[in-house]
C-alpha positions in Angstrom: -145.6 108.0 96.5 -147.4 109.4 93.6 -146.5 108.8 90.1 -146.3 111.5 87.6 -149.7 112.2 85.9 -151.6 110.2 88.5 -153.9 111.7 91.1 -155.0 110.0 94.2 -158.8 109.6 94.4 -159.2 108.2 98.0 -159.2 104.6 97.7 -157.2 103.9 94.6 -155.1 105.8 92.0 -156.8 106.7 88.5 -155.0 108.0 85.5 -156.4 111.4 84.5 -158.6 111.3 81.3 -158.4 107.5 81.3 -159.6 106.3 77.8 -162.7 104.1 77.8 -162.2 101.1 75.7 -165.0 100.1 73.2 -165.5 96.2 73.0 -169.0 96.4 71.3 -169.7 94.0 68.5 -169.4 96.8 65.9 -166.0 97.9 67.2 -164.6 94.4 67.5 -165.8 93.3 64.1 -164.8 96.1 61.9 -161.8 95.9 59.6 -158.5 96.4 61.5 -156.8 99.9 60.8 -160.1 101.5 60.1 -160.7 103.2 63.6 -161.2 106.8 63.8 -157.6 107.6 65.1 -155.7 105.4 62.6 -153.1 104.9 65.5 -152.2 101.3 64.6 -151.9 102.1 60.9 -149.8 105.2 61.6 -147.5 103.3 63.9 -146.3 100.9 61.1 -142.6 101.3 60.1 -140.5 99.5 57.8 -137.0 98.2 58.5 -134.9 97.5 55.3 -132.0 94.8 55.5 -130.0 92.9 53.1 -132.6 91.1 50.8 -135.5 91.7 53.2 -137.8 94.3 54.6 -139.4 93.9 58.1 -142.7 95.8 59.1 -142.9 96.8 62.8 -145.2 98.9 65.1 -144.4 100.4 68.6 -148.0 99.8 69.7 -148.2 97.0 72.3 -151.4 95.5 70.9 -150.2 95.2 67.3 -148.9 91.6 67.7 -152.1 90.5 69.4 -154.2 92.1 66.7 -152.2 90.5 63.9 -151.7 87.0 65.4 -154.5 86.6 67.9 -154.0 85.8 71.6 -155.2 86.3 75.2 -155.8 89.7 76.6 -156.8 90.9 80.0 -159.9 93.2 80.0 -159.8 95.4 83.1 -162.6 94.6 85.4 -163.9 91.5 83.2 -161.1 88.9 83.3 -159.5 87.7 80.1 -160.6 87.1 76.5 -159.2 85.6 73.5 -158.8 87.7 70.4 -158.9 86.1 67.1 -156.2 86.8 64.7 -157.0 89.9 62.6 -153.8 90.0 60.2 -153.0 93.5 58.8 -149.3 92.7 57.9 -147.6 89.7 56.7 -147.8 87.5 53.7 -150.8 87.6 51.5 -151.7 87.1 47.9 -152.9 90.6 47.5 -149.5 91.9 48.9 -147.5 89.5 46.6 -149.3 90.5 43.5 -148.8 94.2 44.2 -145.1 93.7 44.9 -144.8 91.6 41.7 -146.4 94.5 39.7 -144.2 97.1 41.2 -141.0 95.0 40.4 -142.3 94.2 36.9 -143.0 98.1 36.2 -139.5 99.1 37.5 -137.8 96.3 35.5 -139.7 97.4 32.3 -138.6 100.9 32.9 -134.9 99.8 33.3 -134.9 97.5 30.1 -136.9 99.7 27.8 
């Protein structure tokens, strides 16, 4: 049985136009969200709730990039990725939020 988009190559099945992953030192050491496609950055969405905002991504690798964890590298076994946080609490984010709130309150109470 063939799956949609998969072609039989003789011994195994291979996805057409399979993207080659780049695990070079330069690619794994650069800042997160700075790849040429900006896929992870563009996948971020916010979900507003009573007294809170959650940030989410539909990319399956987002949590591992943000929190670190084990990954399986096809043909090479497994590897442990260090946390490379791109969302969550940070002094820079808290300072920016404080400035925005202060500016809005100053506009209201002028």
